N, C-alpha and C positions, 0 to 999 in steps of 0.2 A: 211563203203564202202564194197559193194559186187561186185565181178567180176562175170558176168553171161553170158552164151551163150546157144544157142540151137543147137543140132545136131538131125535133124529129130524130132522124138517125145520126145526126152530127153532134160531135163533142167539141165544145169551144173552150179554149184555155187562154188566160192572160196572166203573165207572171208579175210578181212584185219585185222589189229589189232585195228581198231577204233570202238567205239560205245558201249563199255562195261563198267563194274564197277570195274575191277581189278586194284589194285595199281601197281606202278613200282616195279620190272622190268617187270611185266606181263600186263602192261597197253595197252589197256584196255579191249579188247574183247578176253581174253584168254579162249579157249575152251578145254584145256587139263587138265586132272586130274593127269597126271604124273609129274607135277611141283608143287612146294610148294606154290601154291596159295590157298586161303581159299575155301573150297568146296562150300560154299554159293555163292561166287562170280562166280564160274564156272556155278552153277545152274542158276543164274540170267542171265548170258551171253547166255547160251543155250536157256533160255526162250525167250530172246529178239530176238535171231536169228530165232528160229522157228516161233515166232509171225510175224516177218518181212516177212518170206517166206510163211506164211499161212500153216504151217506144223503141224500136230498133232504128239506129241512126240512118241506115241506108234507105229507110222509107221516107225520110224527111226531105222535102223540096223547099228551097229558099231562093232568094234573089238578091242581086246587088241593086239596092234601092236608089233612085235618082230623082225623086220628087216629080215624076212625070205621070203619064197616062198609059204607058205600055202594059199590056196584059199578056202573061205567058200561060199557055195551056200545057199543063203538066201531063206528059204521057209516060214514057218509060222512065224508070229510076235514073237519076243523074249518076254517071260513072264516078267512082271515087277519084278525087283530085281535080275534077273538072271545074272550071270557073263558073260561078252562078250566072244565070241569065240577068241582063239588065232590065228590070221591070219593077213596077210598084203594085202589081196585082197578080195573083196566081189563081187559076181555076183548074178543076180536074173532075173526072168521073172515075179515076182510079180508086178502087175501094180500099186499097192498102196504103194509099198515100197520106202523108201528114204535110200540110202546108204551113209554113212558118215565115213570118216577117217580123221586123224589129221596130220598136217605137220608143219615143221619149218626149211626148207631148202631142205628136200627130195622131190622127184618128184611126184606130183599127176598125175596119169594116168587115164583118163576117157575113158570108152569103151561103144560103142553103136552099136547094131545090129537092125536097124529099122524093117526089115522084120520079124525077129524072136521075136521082142518085148522084147529084152534082154538088160540089162545095167550092167556095172561093174565099179569098181574103185580100183586102186592099189596104194600102198605106196612104192615108189622105191627110196630109198637112195642108196649109193654105195654098202652097204651090200646086200640089196634086189636085186639090179641089178646083183651082183656077184652070188647070189643064183638062179637067173633066174625067179624072180617074174613076169616080164613082159610077158614072154612066157607062164608061168603057167596060168596067168589070161586069156590070149587069148585062150589057149587050153581049159580052163574051159568054156569059152563062147561058144566054138564050141561043145565040147563033152558032156557037162552037160546041155547046154541050146539050142542046135540045131542051133547055128548061123553059116551060111555059110561064107567062107572066103571073098567072094565078097560083103557080107553084112556088114562087120565090118568097123567102123570108130573109130577114137581115138582123144583125145585132151591131150596135155601135159601142165599142169598148171604151175603157177609161182613156181620157184625153185631156188636154188643156182646156181651160174655160169653164164657165162663161166669163172668166176674168182674164181673157187672153187679149192683151192690148195690141192693137194694130193701127198703122197709120194710113193715110189716104192712098199712098202708092199700092198698098196691099189691097185695099178696097177697089181701086181702079183695075187691078189685075183680076179680081174676082168677077166684076160686073159683066164682062162679055159672055162668060159661061153661065154665071149665076146672077141674073139681073135683079133679083130680089134680095141679094146678100145684105144690103143695108138694113133690112128689117132685124137682122141678128146682131147689129152693132149698136151699143147704147151710147148715150151722150158723153160718156167718159172715154169712148174709143175701145170698149171691151167687146170682143167678138165671141159669140157662142158657137164654137166649132162643132159641137155635137148637134146643135140645132140646124146649122148649115148643112151638115152631112145628112141628117134625117130628111130635110127638104130636098136635097139632091137625090136621095133614094126615091122619094115620091115622084120627082120629075122623071126618073128612070122607070117608073111604073111599079114600084114596091109600095104597097099601101101602108099608111101610118099604123094600122092595126096589126101589121106584120113586121114591125120594126121594134126590137128591144133596145133600150138605151141604158147603159150602165150608169149608176149614180156616182161612182167613184171618179175623181179627177186627179190628174198626175201632178198637181201642185201639192198633193198630200205627201208627208214624209215617207209613206209606204212605197212610193214610186220614184223613178228617175224622172227629172224634168230638165230638159235642155234649157228652157227659158229661165227657170228659177235658179239654176246653178251657174248661169253665165256661160254655158256651153261646155263645162267640164263635168261630165257625168256619164253613167252607163246607159245601157239599153235594155228594155223589157222585150219580151217576145209574145206575139199572138200566134196561137196554133189552132188548126181545125182539122178534124179527121172524122171518118165514119165510125160510129160506135162499134158496129159489128166487125170492124177490122182491128179493134184494139186487142192487144195481147193479153 
């Protein structure tokens, strides 16, 4: 199962856990190499995903995600065998590029600037939100790719919450960057990650009426959830590309 949407010229995709070859607890469309699934299973799962989307693998840009705020501007295709850049957001104006990051509770943030012909994707867990990855990605869209504020749209993909329980140290980490974060934590300690992300986008200048928020949550059996599984699970992928570059 793929969740798909279009924003202007951009095509957004988020994968579920179904349709691959990985055994439990990574069953079955695990797309992450950071978990102890067999590499050949991940390769076959990626092959199936790219074939289903009609994507040539060499067009795909990805990153080694570190729960930070680094943004990589994707220019020329990455040479085969090259180590992925360490970053938690990718942005580009390359019309043939496909940007891909991996998720298992953290928030996928898709960015589109139709007039500038720019796209981006960010990986925003609570550490990334505390580091300011949302604002950094929006800033990169503007300063590096020439996207005007009024041209920016965003989508918040499936993520944990609003039943994502966090303790006081997490809130203390969030407050310096997001001083209003406590508004999104209820009396039981549950944090609404999607709500926090939408507010962070607003702080960065993306209007509420220009942000789409997925209804799906990763604690559903349809998705991998790092929190619900106790840390032994696979990874979904978020992908974004320009529609007119699709094969």
